[in-house]
C-alpha positions in Angstrom: -38.5 -30.5 7.6 -38.7 -27.2 5.8 -39.3 -25.4 9.1 -36.3 -27.1 10.6 -34.1 -26.1 7.7 -35.4 -22.5 8.0 -34.6 -22.4 11.7 -31.1 -23.9 11.0 -30.4 -21.3 8.3 -31.6 -18.5 10.6 -29.3 -19.8 13.3 -26.3 -19.9 10.9 -27.0 -16.3 9.8 -27.3 -15.1 13.4 -24.0 -16.8 14.3 -22.3 -15.3 11.2 -23.6 -11.9 12.2 -22.3 -12.2 15.7 -18.9 -13.3 14.4 -18.8 -10.2 12.1 -19.9 -7.8 14.9 -17.4 -9.3 17.4 -14.6 -8.8 14.9 -15.8 -5.4 13.5 -13.0 -3.4 15.1 -10.3 -5.7 13.7 -11.9 -6.1 10.3 -10.5 -2.7 9.0 -7.0 -4.0 9.7 -7.7 -7.1 7.7 -8.7 -5.2 4.5 -5.8 -5.4 2.1 -5.1 -2.5 -0.4 -1.9 -4.0 -1.9 -2.4 -4.5 -5.6 0.5 -7.0 -5.7 -1.6 -9.3 -3.5 -3.9 -9.8 -6.4 -1.2 -11.2 -8.6 -0.4 -14.9 -8.9 2.2 -16.6 -6.9 4.5 -19.2 -8.5 4.4 -22.2 -6.2 6.7 -24.2 -8.4 9.6 -21.7 -7.7 9.6 -21.2 -3.9 13.0 -19.5 -4.0 11.6 -16.8 -6.3 8.6 -16.4 -4.1 10.9 -15.9 -1.1 12.9 -13.4 -3.0 9.9 -11.4 -4.0 8.5 -11.5 -0.5 11.8 -10.2 0.9 11.8 -7.3 -1.6 8.2 -6.5 -0.7 8.9 -6.7 3.0 11.8 -4.3 2.7 10.0 -1.9 0.4 6.6 -2.0 2.3 7.9 -0.1 5.3 10.1 2.4 3.5 9.3 6.1 2.9 11.6 8.3 0.9 11.2 12.1 0.9 13.1 14.7 -1.2 13.1 18.4 -0.2 14.6 21.1 -2.3 14.4 24.9 -1.9 16.2 27.9 -3.5 19.5 27.4 -1.6 21.2 25.1 0.8 20.2 27.0 3.9 16.5 27.1 3.0 16.6 23.5 1.9 18.0 22.5 5.3 15.3 24.5 7.1 12.7 22.9 5.0 14.0 19.5 6.0 13.7 20.5 9.6 10.1 21.6 9.0 9.3 18.1 7.6 10.9 16.4 10.6 8.8 18.4 12.9 5.6 17.7 10.9 6.2 13.9 11.1 7.2 13.8 14.7 5.2 11.5 17.0 4.3 8.9 14.3 7.0 6.5 15.4 9.0 6.8 12.1 12.7 5.9 12.3 14.9 8.1 10.3 17.8 6.3 8.5 20.7 8.7 8.9 23.9 9.4 7.1 26.1 6.9 9.0 25.6 4.0 6.5 26.7 6.2 3.5 30.4 6.5 4.7 31.2 3.0 6.0 35.0 3.5 6.2 35.3 2.5 9.9 33.7 -0.9 9.2 35.8 -1.8 6.2 39.1 -0.4 7.6 40.3 -3.7 9.1 39.7 -5.6 5.9 41.2 -3.0 3.5 44.1 -5.3 2.4 41.6 -7.5 0.5 39.5 -4.6 -1.0 40.4 -3.5 -4.5 38.3 -1.9 -7.2 38.3 -3.4 -10.7 40.4 -0.5 -12.0 43.0 -0.9 -9.2 43.2 -4.6 -9.8 43.9 -4.1 -13.5 46.5 -1.3 -12.7 48.2 -3.4 -10.0 48.5 -6.4 -12.3 50.7 -4.4 -14.8 52.2 -1.5 -12.7 56.0 -1.2 -12.5 57.7 -0.4 -9.2 58.5 3.1 -10.5 54.8 3.8 -11.2 53.8 2.4 -7.8 56.4 4.5 -6.0 55.3 7.6 -7.9 51.6 7.0 -7.0 52.4 6.6 -3.3 54.6 9.6 -3.1 52.0 11.8 -4.8 49.5 10.8 -2.2 52.1 11.3 0.6 52.4 15.0 -0.3 48.7 15.5 -0.9 46.7 17.8 1.5 44.2 15.1 2.2 43.5 11.4 1.3 40.2 10.1 -0.2 39.9 7.4 2.4 40.1 9.8 5.3 42.7 7.6 7.1 46.4 8.2 7.8 48.6 7.9 4.6 50.6 5.0 6.0 47.4 3.0 6.4 46.6 3.5 2.7 49.7 4.7 0.9 48.5 3.8 -2.6 44.9 5.1 -2.2 43.4 1.7 -2.9 41.1 1.8 0.2 40.0 5.3 -0.8 39.2 4.2 -4.3 37.2 1.3 -2.8 35.1 3.6 -0.6 34.6 5.9 -3.6 33.3 3.0 -5.7 30.7 2.4 -2.9 29.7 6.0 -3.0 29.0 5.6 -6.7 26.0 3.4 -5.8 24.1 6.5 -4.6 24.3 10.2 -5.4 23.7 11.0 -1.7 26.5 12.5 0.3 26.7 13.3 4.0 26.8 17.1 4.7 26.6 18.5 8.3 24.3 15.7 9.4 22.1 15.7 6.3 22.0 13.4 3.3 22.3 15.8 0.3 22.6 15.7 -3.5 22.4 18.0 -6.4 20.0 17.4 -9.3 19.3 19.8 -12.2 21.2 22.5 -10.4 19.1 22.3 -7.2 20.1 21.1 -3.8 18.1 18.3 -2.3 17.9 16.8 1.2 16.9 13.2 1.3 14.9 12.0 4.3 14.4 8.2 4.5 12.2 6.6 7.1 11.3 3.1 8.3 7.6 2.8 9.2 6.7 1.4 12.6 4.0 -0.8 11.2 2.7 -2.2 7.9 2.0 0.2 5.1 -1.4 -1.4 4.7 -2.6 -0.5 8.2 -5.6 1.8 7.5 -5.4 4.1 10.5 -1.7 4.7 10.1 -2.0 5.4 6.4 -4.4 8.2 7.0 -2.4 9.8 9.8 0.8 9.7 7.7 -0.8 11.2 4.6 -2.3 14.0 6.7 1.1 14.8 8.2 2.8 14.7 4.8 0.2 17.1 3.5 1.0 19.4 6.5 4.7 19.0 5.8 4.2 19.9 2.2 2.4 23.1 3.2 5.1 24.1 5.6 7.8 23.6 3.0 5.9 25.7 0.4 5.4 28.4 3.1 9.2 28.7 3.3 9.7 28.7 -0.4 6.7 28.7 -2.9 9.0 27.3 -5.6 10.2 24.4 -3.3 10.1 20.8 -4.4 8.6 18.2 -2.0 8.6 14.7 -3.4 7.5 11.5 -1.6 7.7 7.9 -2.6 6.6 4.8 -0.7 4.2 1.9 -0.8 2.2 3.4 2.1 1.2 6.3 -0.2 -0.1 4.0 -2.9 -1.9 1.9 -0.3 -3.6 5.0 1.2 -4.7 6.1 -2.3 -6.0 2.6 -3.1 -7.9 2.6 0.2 -9.5 6.0 -0.6 -10.5 4.8 -4.1 -11.9 1.6 -2.9 -13.9 3.3 -0.2 -15.3 5.8 -2.7 -16.2 3.1 -5.2 -17.8 1.0 -2.6 -20.0 4.0 -1.6 -20.8 4.8 -5.2 -21.5 1.3 -6.5 -23.1 0.1 -3.3 -25.4 3.1 -2.7 -26.2 3.4 -6.4 -27.1 -0.3 -6.6 -29.1 -0.2 -3.4 -31.1 2.9 -4.3 -31.7 1.7 -7.8 -32.8 -1.7 -6.5 -35.3 -0.3 -4.1 -36.6 2.3 -6.6 -37.3 -0.3 -9.3 -38.8 -2.8 -6.9 -41.0 -0.1 -5.4 -42.0 1.3 -8.8 -42.9 -2.1 -10.3 -44.4 -4.0 -7.3 -45.7 -0.9 -5.3 -45.5 -2.9 -2.1 -43.7 -2.1 1.1 -43.7 -5.8 1.9 -41.8 -6.5 -1.3 -39.2 -4.0 -0.3 -38.8 -5.6 3.2 -38.4 -9.0 1.7 -35.8 -7.7 -0.7 -34.0 -6.3 2.3 -34.1 -9.7 4.0 -32.5 -11.3 0.9 -29.8 -8.6 0.6 -28.9 -8.7 4.3 -28.6 -12.5 4.2 -26.4 -12.5 1.1 -24.2 -9.8 2.5 -23.8 -11.5 5.9 -23.0 -14.9 4.2 -20.5 -13.3 1.9 -18.6 -11.3 4.5 -18.6 -14.2 7.0 -17.1 -16.6 4.4 -14.5 -14.0 3.3 -13.2 -13.1 6.7 -13.4 -16.7 8.0 -11.5 -18.3 5.1 -9.0 -15.5 4.2 -6.5 -13.9 6.6 -6.8 -10.6 4.6 -9.6 -9.6 2.4 -8.7 -7.3 -0.5 -10.5 -4.0 -1.0 -11.1 -4.9 -4.7 -13.0 -8.0 -3.5 -15.3 -5.7 -1.5 -15.8 -3.3 -4.4 -16.7 -6.2 -6.6 -18.9 -7.6 -3.9 -21.2 -4.6 -3.7 -21.9 -5.1 -7.4 -23.6 -8.4 -6.5 -26.6 -6.5 -5.1 -28.3 -6.7 -8.5 -27.6 -10.4 -8.9 -28.6 -11.4 -5.3 -32.1 -10.0 -5.6 -32.9 -12.0 -8.8 -34.3 -14.9 -6.9 -36.7 -12.8 -4.9 -37.9 -11.0 -8.0 -38.6 -14.2 -9.8 -40.6 -15.5 -6.8 -42.5 -12.2 -6.6 -43.5 -12.4 -10.2 -45.1 -15.8 -9.7 -47.2 -14.5 -6.9 -48.7 -11.5 -8.8 -52.4 -12.0 -8.9 -52.0 -15.7 -8.1 -54.7 -17.1 -5.7 -53.0 -20.5 -5.5 -51.7 -21.6 -2.0 -48.2 -20.4 -1.4 -46.8 -23.9 -0.7 -48.2 -25.2 -4.0 -46.4 -22.4 -5.9 -43.2 -23.2 -4.1 -43.3 -26.9 -4.9 -43.3 -26.0 -8.6 -40.8 -23.2 -8.2 -38.1 -25.1 -6.2 -36.7 -27.1 -9.2 -36.4 -24.0 -11.3 -34.8 -22.0 -8.4 -32.3 -24.8 -8.0 -31.3 -24.6 -11.6 -31.0 -20.8 -11.6 -28.8 -21.0 -8.6 -26.5 -23.6 -10.1 -25.5 -21.8 -13.3 -24.3 -18.5 -11.9 -22.6 -20.2 -9.0 -20.6 -22.4 -11.5 -19.9 -19.3 -13.5 -18.5 -17.4 -10.5 -16.5 -20.4 -9.5 -14.7 -20.2 -12.8 -12.9 -17.2 -11.2 -11.3 -19.8 -8.8 -9.7 -21.5 -11.8 -7.3 -18.6 -12.2 -4.0 -18.3 -10.2 -4.9 -14.9 -8.9 -5.6 -14.7 -5.2 -7.8 -11.7 -5.6 -10.1 -13.5 -8.1 -10.3 -16.5 -5.8 -11.5 -14.2 -3.1 -14.1 -12.7 -5.5 -15.3 -16.2 -6.4 -15.8 -17.1 -2.7 -17.5 -13.8 -1.9 -19.8 -14.1 -4.9 -20.8 -17.7 -4.5 -21.4 -17.4 -0.8 -23.4 -14.1 -1.2 -25.6 -15.6 -4.0 -26.2 -18.7 -2.0 -27.1 -16.7 1.1 -29.7 -14.7 -0.8 -31.1 -17.8 -2.5 -31.2 -19.8 0.8 -33.2 -16.9 2.4 -35.7 -16.9 -0.4 -36.2 -20.6 -0.2 -36.3 -20.9 3.6 -38.0 -17.7 4.7 -40.2 -16.4 1.9 -42.9 -19.2 2.2 -43.6 -17.8 5.8 -43.2 -14.1 5.0 -45.0 -13.8 1.7 -48.7 -12.9 1.7 -51.2 -15.3 0.2 -51.1 -13.3 -3.0 -49.5 -10.1 -4.3 -51.9 -7.8 -6.1 -51.0 -7.0 -9.7 -49.8 -3.3 -9.5 -50.9 -0.8 -12.0 -47.4 -0.1 -13.2 -46.8 -3.8 -14.0 -49.7 -4.2 -16.4 -48.5 -1.9 -19.2 -45.0 -3.3 -18.8 -46.2 -6.9 -19.1 -48.4 -6.0 -22.1 -45.3 -4.4 -23.8 -43.1 -7.4 -23.1 -45.8 -9.8 -24.3 -45.6 -8.1 -27.7 -41.8 -8.6 -27.8 -40.6 -9.7 -31.3 -40.4 -13.5 -31.6 -38.3 -15.7 -33.9 -40.2 -17.3 -36.7 -38.9 -19.5 -39.4 -39.4 -17.0 -42.2 -37.2 -15.4 -44.8 -37.3 -12.0 -43.1 -36.0 -13.5 -39.8 -33.3 -15.4 -41.6 -32.3 -12.3 -43.5 -31.9 -10.4 -40.2 -29.9 -13.3 -38.8 -27.5 -13.2 -41.8 -27.1 -9.4 -41.4 -26.4 -9.9 -37.7 -23.9 -12.7 -38.5 -22.1 -10.4 -41.0 -21.9 -7.6 -38.5 -20.6 -9.9 -35.8 -18.0 -11.3 -38.1 -16.7 -7.8 -38.9 -16.3 -7.0 -35.2 -14.7 -10.4 -34.4 -12.2 -9.8 -37.2 -11.1 -6.6 -35.4 -10.8 -8.2 -32.0 -7.3 -8.2 -30.6 -5.8 -9.8 -27.4 -3.8 -7.9 -24.8 -2.5 -9.9 -21.8 -0.2 -7.2 -20.4 -0.7 -7.2 -16.6 0.0 -3.5 -16.5 -3.3 -2.9 -18.3 -5.3 -4.4 -15.4 -3.8 -2.6 -12.4 -3.0 1.1 -12.4 -2.0 3.3 -9.5 -2.6 6.9 -8.8 -1.1 8.8 -11.8 0.3 11.6 -9.7 1.8 9.3 -7.1 3.3 7.1 -9.9 4.9 10.2 -11.6 6.3 11.4 -8.2 7.6 7.9 -7.4 9.4 7.7 -10.8 10.9 11.1 -10.2 12.3 10.1 -6.8 13.6 6.8 -8.2 15.3 8.8 -11.0 16.9 11.3 -8.7 18.1 8.7 -6.1 19.1 6.2 -8.8 17.0 3.5 -7.2 16.8 0.0 -8.8 13.6 -1.6 -10.0 12.3 -4.9 -8.7 10.4 -5.6 -11.9 13.4 -7.2 -13.6 16.3 -8.8 -11.7 18.7 -11.8 -11.5 18.1 -14.5 -9.0 21.3 -16.4 -8.0 21.8 -19.6 -6.1 24.7 -21.8 -5.0 25.7 -24.4 -2.5 27.7 -22.1 -0.3 27.8 -18.3 0.4 31.3 -18.2 -1.1 30.2 -19.8 -4.4 27.2 -17.5 -4.4 29.4 -14.4 -4.2 31.6 -15.7 -6.9 28.6 -16.2 -9.2 27.5 -12.6 -8.5 31.0 -11.3 -9.4 31.0 -13.3 -12.6 27.6 -11.9 -13.5 28.6 -8.3 -12.7 31.7 -8.6 -15.0 29.2 -9.4 -17.8 27.0 -6.5 -16.8 29.7 -3.9 -17.0 29.5 -3.5 -20.8 25.8 -2.9 -20.5 26.5 -0.1 -18.0 29.2 1.4 -20.2 26.8 1.4 -23.2 24.1 3.1 -21.1 21.8 0.1 -21.7 21.3 -0.1 -18.0 21.9 2.6 -15.5 23.7 0.4 -13.0 23.0 -2.5 -10.6 22.7 -3.2 -7.0 24.3 -6.4 -5.6 25.7 -7.7 -2.3 29.1 -8.4 -3.9 29.6 -4.7 -4.5 29.7 -4.4 -0.7 30.9 -7.9 0.2 33.7 -9.3 -2.1 34.1 -13.1 -2.2 36.9 -14.5 -0.1 38.6 -15.6 -3.3 38.6 -12.1 -4.6 40.0 -10.8 -1.3 42.8 -13.4 -1.5 43.5 -12.3 -5.1 43.8 -8.7 -3.9 46.4 -9.8 -1.2 48.4 -11.6 -3.8 48.4 -8.6 -6.1 49.6 -6.4 -3.2 52.7 -8.6 -2.9 53.9 -6.9 -6.0 54.4 -3.7 -4.0 57.3 -4.9 -1.8 59.9 -3.2 -4.0 58.1 0.0 -4.2 57.5 -0.1 -0.4 61.2 -0.3 0.2 61.9 2.6 -2.2 59.2 4.7 -0.5 60.7 4.0 2.9 64.1 5.2 1.7 62.7 8.3 0.0 60.7 9.4 3.0 63.2 8.1 5.6 60.7 5.9 7.2 61.5 3.3 9.8 62.0 -0.3 8.8 58.7 -2.2 8.7 56.7 1.0 8.1 54.5 -0.9 5.5 53.3 -3.3 8.1 51.0 -0.5 9.2 49.3 -0.6 5.8 48.6 -4.3 6.1 45.6 -6.0 7.7 44.9 -9.6 8.3 41.1 -9.6 8.5 39.0 -11.4 5.8 35.5 -10.0 5.5 32.9 -12.8 5.8 29.2 -12.8 5.0 28.3 -13.3 8.7 30.4 -10.2 9.7 28.9 -8.1 6.9 25.3 -9.1 7.7 25.9 -8.3 11.4 27.0 -4.7 10.6 24.7 -1.7 10.1 26.5 -1.2 6.8 24.4 -4.0 5.3 21.1 -2.7 6.5 19.9 -1.2 3.2 21.0 -4.3 1.2 20.1 -7.3 3.4 17.0 -8.0 1.5 19.2 -8.9 -1.5 20.8 -11.7 0.5 18.3 -14.4 0.9 20.5 -16.9 2.8 19.9 -20.7 2.8 16.5 -21.9 1.6 15.1 -25.1 0.0 14.6 -24.8 -3.8 11.5 -27.0 -4.1 10.0 -29.8 -1.9 12.6 -32.3 -0.8 15.6 -30.4 -2.2 18.7 -29.6 -0.3 19.0 -25.9 0.9 20.8 -23.5 -1.3 22.1 -20.0 -0.7 20.4 -17.3 -2.8 20.7 -13.6 -3.5 19.3 -11.1 -5.9 20.9 -8.5 -8.3 18.7 -5.6 -9.1 19.0 -3.3 -12.1 18.7 0.4 -12.6 17.1 2.1 -15.6 16.7 -0.8 -18.0 16.7 0.7 -21.5 14.4 -1.4 -23.6 13.1 -4.9 -24.4 16.1 -5.8 -26.6 18.3 -5.1 -23.6 16.1 -7.2 -21.4 16.4 -10.1 -23.9 20.1 -9.7 -24.0 20.3 -9.8 -20.2 18.1 -12.9 -20.1 20.7 -14.5 -22.3 23.4 -13.9 -19.7 21.6 -16.1 -17.2 22.3 -19.2 -19.4 26.1 -18.5 -19.4 26.6 -18.7 -15.6 25.5 -21.6 -13.4 22.9 -20.8 -10.8 21.8 -17.6 -12.4 18.2 -17.0 -13.4 16.7 -14.0 -15.2 13.4 -12.8 -13.6 11.0 -10.5 -15.5 7.9 -10.5 -13.3 5.8 -8.3 -15.7 6.5 -10.5 -18.7 6.1 -13.8 -16.7 2.7 -12.8 -15.2 1.5 -11.5 -18.6 2.5 -14.8 -20.2 0.6 -16.6 -17.3 -2.4 -14.4 -18.1 -2.2 -15.4 -21.7 -2.1 -19.1 -20.8 -5.0 -18.8 -18.5 -7.0 -16.8 -21.0 -6.5 -19.7 -23.5 -7.5 -22.3 -20.8 -10.6 -20.4 -19.8 -11.5 -19.9 -23.5 -11.5 -23.6 -23.8 -13.5 -23.9 -20.6 -16.0 -21.4 -22.0 -16.3 -23.3 -25.3 -16.8 -26.6 -23.4 -19.5 -24.9 -21.2 -21.3 -23.8 -24.3 -21.2 -27.3 -25.7 -22.1 -29.0 -22.3 -25.1 -26.8 -21.3 -27.5 -28.1 -24.0 -26.7 -31.7 -22.9 -27.2 -30.8 -19.3 -30.5 -29.1 -19.9 -31.9 -31.5 -22.5 -33.4 -33.9 -19.9 -35.5 -31.0 -18.5 -36.5 -29.1 -21.6 -36.1 -31.6 -24.5 -36.2 -30.1 -27.9 -36.9 -26.6 -26.5 -33.3 -26.5 -25.2 -32.1 -24.6 -28.3 -34.3 -21.7 -27.3 -32.3 -21.4 -24.0 -28.9 -21.7 -25.5 -29.0 -19.8 -28.8 -29.8 -16.3 -27.4 -27.0 -16.6 -24.9 -24.5 -17.7 -27.5 -25.5 -14.9 -29.8 -25.2 -12.4 -27.0 -21.6 -13.7 -26.2 -20.6 -13.4 -29.8 -22.2 -10.0 -30.2 -20.4 -8.8 -27.0 -17.0 -9.8 -28.5 -17.9 -8.1 -31.8 -18.8 -4.9 -30.0 -15.5 -5.1 -28.2 -13.8 -5.5 -31.5 -15.5 -2.4 -33.0 -14.7 -0.3 -29.9 -11.1 -1.4 -29.8 -11.4 -3.1 -26.4 -8.8 -5.9 -26.2 -9.7 -9.4 -25.3 -8.1 -10.5 -22.0 -8.5 -13.0 -19.2 -11.2 -11.0 -17.4 -13.1 -10.6 -20.6 -13.4 -14.4 -20.8 -14.4 -14.6 -17.1 -17.0 -11.9 -17.8 -18.4 -14.0 -20.7 -18.6 -17.0 -18.3 -20.6 -14.8 -15.9 -22.8 -13.7 -18.8 -23.4 -17.3 -19.8 -24.5 -18.2 -16.3 -26.8 -15.2 -15.9 -28.2 -15.4 -19.4 -29.0 -19.1 -19.0 -30.8 -18.2 -15.8 -33.2 -15.8 -17.6 -33.9 -18.3 -20.4 -34.4 -21.2 -17.9 -37.0 -19.3 -16.0 -38.8 -18.1 -19.0 -39.0 -21.7 -20.4 -39.8 -23.3 -17.1 -42.7 -21.0 -16.2 -45.8 -20.8 -18.3 -47.0 -17.3 -17.1 -44.8 -15.6 -19.7 -46.0 -12.1 -19.0 -45.2 -12.3 -15.3 -41.9 -14.1 -15.9 -40.9 -11.6 -18.6 -41.5 -8.8 -16.1 -39.4 -10.6 -13.5 -36.5 -11.3 -15.9 -36.6 -7.8 -17.2 -36.4 -6.3 -13.7 -33.6 -8.8 -12.7 -31.6 -7.9 -15.8 -32.1 -4.2 -15.2 -30.8 -4.5 -11.6 -27.8 -6.6 -12.8 -27.1 -4.0 -15.5 -27.3 -1.2 -12.9 -24.8 -3.0 -10.6 -22.3 -4.0 -13.2 -22.7 -0.8 -15.1 -21.6 1.1 -12.0 -18.8 -1.4 -11.6 -17.6 -0.4 -15.1 -17.0 3.1 -13.6 -14.4 1.7 -11.3 -10.9 3.3 -11.4 -9.4 -0.2 -11.2 -8.9 -1.3 -14.8 -9.6 -5.0 -13.9 -13.0 -4.2 -12.4 -13.7 -1.7 -15.2 -13.1 -4.4 -17.8 -15.1 -7.0 -15.9 -18.1 -4.6 -15.4 -18.1 -3.4 -18.9 -18.1 -6.9 -20.5 -20.8 -8.2 -18.2 -22.9 -5.2 -18.8 -22.7 -5.7 -22.6 -23.3 -9.4 -22.3 -26.3 -9.2 -19.9 -27.9 -6.4 -21.9 -27.7 -8.5 -25.1 -28.9 -11.7 -23.4 -31.9 -9.8 -22.0 -32.8 -8.4 -25.4 -32.4 -11.6 -27.2 -33.8 -14.2 -24.8 -37.5 -13.3 -25.2 -37.1 -13.4 -29.0 -36.7 -17.1 -28.9 -39.5 -17.9 -26.4 -42.6 -19.7 -27.5 -45.8 -17.8 -27.5 -48.6 -19.0 -25.1 
């Protein structure tokens, strides 16, 4: 039966390896570097999820470049150099045509009025209206760039001007230009031909941008070249992940083989360790790429830290074979129950990652559990056939085992209790200083240079932020636009007080039909002034008919026009708002330069005043979700600490306290050290403590289950050393989430390893 299981497991591994080899070329395209993909999704609010996906889809393929040199001519030449450098990549430049949309709006001009013109028209006398029209009639040019008789009062020109206020960009001889801090800038905006997370395209684009930057600075050493786009952050994240995988993976691998070789002094031991590592890696990668459409790079970085954990089972088996003349199968019969227990506890601890709403952590849980099981299964299935009859006790192991055999032990004496009270007091001091911090921004940080450049581009171009926004919904497109207009009326005081820098909404470009009808009604007040103007300028009867237009701008017409291209992502259209609900039309209103938290709180209050309006603060909501899950996992951790003694009591009886106490002390001491060091308690800290509990219990179980304490102490010491090496390297990660996880596990495992032998019984 065992041979059959071993052959079945070998067949599964070979099949998984063939699957990975066959998909090797495509696997790079399935590695995700989008940090937002790690964040939770709110399945209870499908409309919000759709809104966020629409924003992400629009922003993912956008690239914005700003070029500035000493004067206009040099700036234009620099922009040409950039275009040449980026040629051939399939980028689509978004030109100046959409910035001056007068031709599209011209047929609908009768229903288009700015807020200021509506207010003026509501109170204007015929004399004032006549004077306004005559002044424009004798002007050298009109703001609307249309014949005077088509816009005698300049209302259409004012409307177009209000659209221009949405962006500082102005068309100039085929370029989109602006002036900022006394410098001329050319804006180059591109749409990418493929996903920003396509690895090969990322690297090509970054290389071309570097070349473009060099060419611009060759023209003018003081030139400014600014770039912003998701693709740049994705490329930086990919480079960071690749570097960390190399550092952590190579460091863990070399450290593992060095320690195994140093302690066991056996080439066969190294080969068997390689079998265990390869099996775990194949199992983990196969499960990840089979179960998930895209595997995040952070998952792979975390995965390479499992090297130190995956070899634990092999090391524990090796230790029981040192100098042991007993038949291999007899040893295995006694080892299997213990191996089963030491598999269960870390697997359950890693599965705790799956309790969180974070897709990235669920991937990590799957990767970890499958990798650990793969290594364990290879030890159980293959090692009985591959191990020699006995492993000679190496010379290096003897002194180590003698040192470990003299490790301090707990005794029920006044000295031990005094030390325990001192430790408890020190722990209490650290725990009193422990603080929580659930801000999601503390877990995911991008490249500092890219972030600063992105903020600079957003500031110069007055771009809105997707972090805080309004989500609106209504039964019809017309009702939705009216809700938007009501919201914008309430936002105007915030803009006037500089509490927000502005807003971006569809209704700025597409007035509701009700507002267009209102504009037509207001224009009826101009009949008297029209007659006076005709007499003054000796115009033919009915001249004012040329200024009228019958068209009503609809949502369908606007969406079908290129004018709507930059803003279509704000219009979500009809969608269900929950399972079984009737479809509702939805849109988003984005804000620019939100001043402070008080302003955000005031804006949140606006959502309650208008039906169908919801305030969305993604950063705050996800941080609140982090806090709730931290509290939930804290309860889970406490429950686990209470449940473990009851689960282990049937196997160890009254000795169970010797397994549980050192791990609990190690967890408390870890929290105390974090308090002293000022490291905040967060969700991943609790997850790390769960992992520490699983691995610490493993060491204690093996020490209690095996009677050859010297050999077992050697094995657990070596296993803990390799775990510390792997997670210690993970603590060097530039991703704050992995850094926090690695640091906490390193502290917890180190303390568990130091304390576990203290509570073991002497032979």
